[in-house]
N, C-alpha and C positions, 0 to 999 in steps of 0.2 A: 294838484294836491289831493290826497285821499285821507279820509278819517275813518277811524274804527268806532262803530257803535256798540258799546258794551251793554247789551240789553239785559235787564234783570230777568230772573226766572219767571216764566208765566205760571198762572195757577195750574195749568195742565202739566207743566214740567215738574213743579214742586210736588204735586200730588203723586206723580209717578215715582219720583225720587224717595219721597217719604214712605210710600207703600213698599218699594223695593228694599229699603233699609229694614223695615219690620220683617219682611219675608226672609231676607238673607240672614239676619241675626237669629231668627227662629230656626232656619234650616241648619245653621252652624250647630245649634244645640242638638237638634235631631240627629245629624250626621255624626257628631262626636259620640253620642250614645250608641249608635249603630256600630261604630268602629270599635268600641270597647267590647262588644259581644259577638261580632261576626266571626264565623269560623272559616268560611270559604275564602282562600287567598285571592281568587280572581274578583270576587265581589268586594272584598276588602280594598283592593287596589282601586276599583271604580268609585267606591265610597270616599276614599282618600282624595281622589281627583276632584270629586264634586265638592268636598269640604274646602279644598284649596281654592276652587273657583269662588265659592261664597265668601271665604275669608279675604280674598283679593278685592272683592267688591266694596267692602266696608270702608277702607280708607279713601277710596275714590268718591264714594257717596258722601262721606264726612266732609271732604274738601268742597263738594258742591254746596253743602249747607253753610259751612264757615265762610266761604267766599262771598256769600250773599247775606251774611249776618242773620241767617236762620238758625235757631237753636237745633242742635243735633238731637234727634229723638233718643229716648232711652232704649227702645227696642227690647231685645232679650240678651241676657248676660249669663255668666257662669252660675249665677244663683238660680237659674231656671232649669238646670240639668244636673242630675245626680249620676256621675260617672262610675260610682261604686255599686249602682243598682244591678241586680241580675238581669239576664237576658229576658226581654219581653216579646220580641218578634223574631221569627225565623229568618234565615238567610234569603230564602225565596221571597218572603214578603219584602225584605229590604230592597231586593233587586226590582221587584214590581213597583215598589214605591218610587225608586229612582226613575224608572221609565215613565211613570205617570207624571211625576214632577217635571220631567223634561217637556212633556206635552203641554202642561199648564204654563210653564215658564215661557215656552215659545210663543204661546198666545198672548201672554202678558207683555212680553218684549215687543211684539208686533204693534200692540196698542201704544206702548211708550215711544216707539220709533215714529209712529204716525202722528203723535201729538208734539214731538220735539221740533223746535224751530232753531234753537241755538245749535251750532255745529258741534260743540263739545258734548252736549247732551245726546245729540243724534249719533255721534261717533261712539259714545259710551254704550248706548243700548244696542247699536249695531254689533259691537264687539261681544256683548253679552249674548246676543242672538246666535252669533257664530259659535261661541263656546257651547251653548246649550244644544244646538243642532248636533254638534259633534258628540256631546255627552249622551244625547238620546240615541244616536246611532250606535254608540258603544254599548248602551244598555240593551238595545234590541239584539245586537250581535251576541251578547253574553247570555241573554235569555234563550236564544236559539241554541247556543252551544250547550247550555245546561238542560235543554229540553223543556223549558218552562214558558216559552212564548205561546201566547193565546191568540189564535188567528180569528179574524172575523169570519162569519159564515160565507160559504161560496155559493154562487148561483150559476145556472147554466146559460151560456150565450144564446141570444135569440137567433132565429133563422134570417131575419131581415129587420131593417129599421121600420118604425111605424110612428104615426102621429095620433094624438088623442082626438077622438071624434065624438065622444059622449061625455056628458057631465057626470056620469057614473064613476069616472076616473077619480073624482073628488071624494068618492065614498059616501058613507052614510054615518049619521051620528051613532046609530046602533044597528046590530044585525050584520048580515053577510056583506062583504065588501071585496074589492079587487085585491090581488096579491100585492105585497109590499114592493116598492121600488128599491133599487140598490142604495140610494141615498137614505131612505127611511130605515132600511136594515142597518146601515152604517151608524146612524144616530142611535137606534135602539141598542145596538151592540155596545157602542162606546159609553152611553149613559149607564148601561148595565155594569160594565167593567169598572167605571168610576165609583158606582155605588157599592160594588163588592169590595173594592179596596177600602173605601170609606167605612164600610161596615166592620172590616177587620181592624182598622185603626181605632174605631170607637169601642170595640170589644176590649181591646187592650187598655184603652184609657179608662173604661168603666171598672176594670179590675184594680187599677192602681191609684185612682184619684183619692185624695185625702178628704175633701169636702163631700159630705153626703149628698148635697144638692147637685154638685158637679157629677157625681157618680150616677145619680138618677137621670140627669140630663143626657149623659152619654148613652145610657141604656135606651132612652127614648129615641135618640138619634140613630142608634143601631137598628131599632125596630122600624123606623121610617125608611132607612136605606134598604132593609130586607124587603119591605113591602114594595118599594119602587123597583127592585130587581125582579120581583115576581110579576109586576105589571108589564115590564119591558120583555121579560122572558116569555110571557103568555102570548104576546103579539108575534114573536118569532116562532113559537111552537105552532101557532095557527097555520103558518105556511110551511110547516115541517122543516124548519131551519134549526140546526143544532144550537144550543145555548151553552157556550163554553164558560168555564169558571176560572177565575184567577186563583192565587194561593189564598183561598178564603179561610183556611185553617192555620194561618201562619202566626198564631199567638201561643205563647207558653202559658203556664199556670202561675206565673209570678204575680205577686200582689204588692211588690215594692216598686214605687214609681221612679222611673228615670227622669221624669219631667215634672215641672211645677204645674199646679192646676191652671195657672194663668197661661202657660204655654200650650197646654192641651186645649183650653178653651179657644185660644187664638187659631190653632189648626182646625178646630171644629168650625169656627166661623168662616175660615177660608174655604173649607169644603162646601159649606152652604152657599157662599157667594158664587163659587165656581159652578155649582149645580144650577143655580138660578140662571146664570149666563148661558150655560149650555142648553137648558130647557127652552129658553127664549129663542136661541139660535135654531134649535130643532123645530120649533113651531113655525119659524119663518121659512124653513126649507121644505117641510113636509106638506103634502097635499091632502092626505086622507083626513077627513073630519074627526074620526074617532081618535086618531093620534093627537091631533090638536087639542081635543077635549081632555085627553089623559094628561098631556103636558101642562095644560092650564090648571087642572085641579091639583096636580102634584106640586106645581110651583107655588100655589097658594099655601099648601101644607108646609113646605119648607120655608116659606117667608114667615109664617107664624113661628116656626121653630127658630128662625134667625132672630126674630124679635125677642124670644125667650132667652136666647144666648146672649144678646146684647144687654138685656136687663140684668142677667146673672153676673156678667162681667162688670157692669157699672156698680152693682151692689157691693162687689168685692174690691172695687178700685183697681181693676185690671185693664180697663180700656183707656189707652193713651189717646189724647185728643189729636186729630189730624189738623193740618194747617187750615185756618178759617179766615174768611173776610172779617174786617173790623166791624163791630157793632156800632154803627154811626149814631143810632138813636141813643144808645147807652152813653156814648161819649158826649153827645150834645147835652144830656141831662147833668153832666158834671160841670158844664160851663157856667 
């Protein structure tokens, strides 16, 4: 005889499901707004495909919650998007945004798959990963077709393989140091591109936010992103490597918001969390001491900004509480 063990969702699984629900409902709002103002039919078709994917996720995620007697999160709704608002971002920005979101989602789904134990959760996120890989490929192809794809810097192949024989390879905290490795170039380039896109997103948010404190916060975030781009670009310039730019000017002059302040703050918080993760990954992979120092101090700066974001959201009642362990001390005091 065999028996089936119906394991409840683990804390790791419920955390991923809850986070995915927030991100999908937020993405639905963003994509619906883009679709209302996009002009290029090719980009419109890809945005529609991305929207359909996110919309298909919500009922599946809802079933996971209800099947385990977990409350379904509020997430984001039609109240968080104004579909009658005029165009805020250009078509090029929308396409770059889709490509970048594909990269971030692939990373997020890989974590979710790695933490999944139940087969239904594992299968769900494996399906999401396959969908996102395909979406990212389509976004890349369309960027190439439109002449908008931004390539990482190229380097010349070496004459032979070599081994590190000197501690100077680790570089110096200051002053002259060895040329960048391909991995270090890749990290600098990718972090620069993410900050450029984030900068554009925040410029748009700062134009349309209704709360003065939110507008001020977005301007500060834009300035931080701009500073980080300059830091990463200067490292590439030192090795005479080209610093390519994304659609950094992809914002219109509209001051009518397509999004609620709550939604814009959520996207801002997501950008910060993503940057912290990528900076930490870059520190673990890069060998040069000056790069590690830069990533360390930039991480501290955005962690402070993250704290300010959280306090602003809490003050306005915009931060939905994630699943938490029971407060046993509090329960004991009620006995």
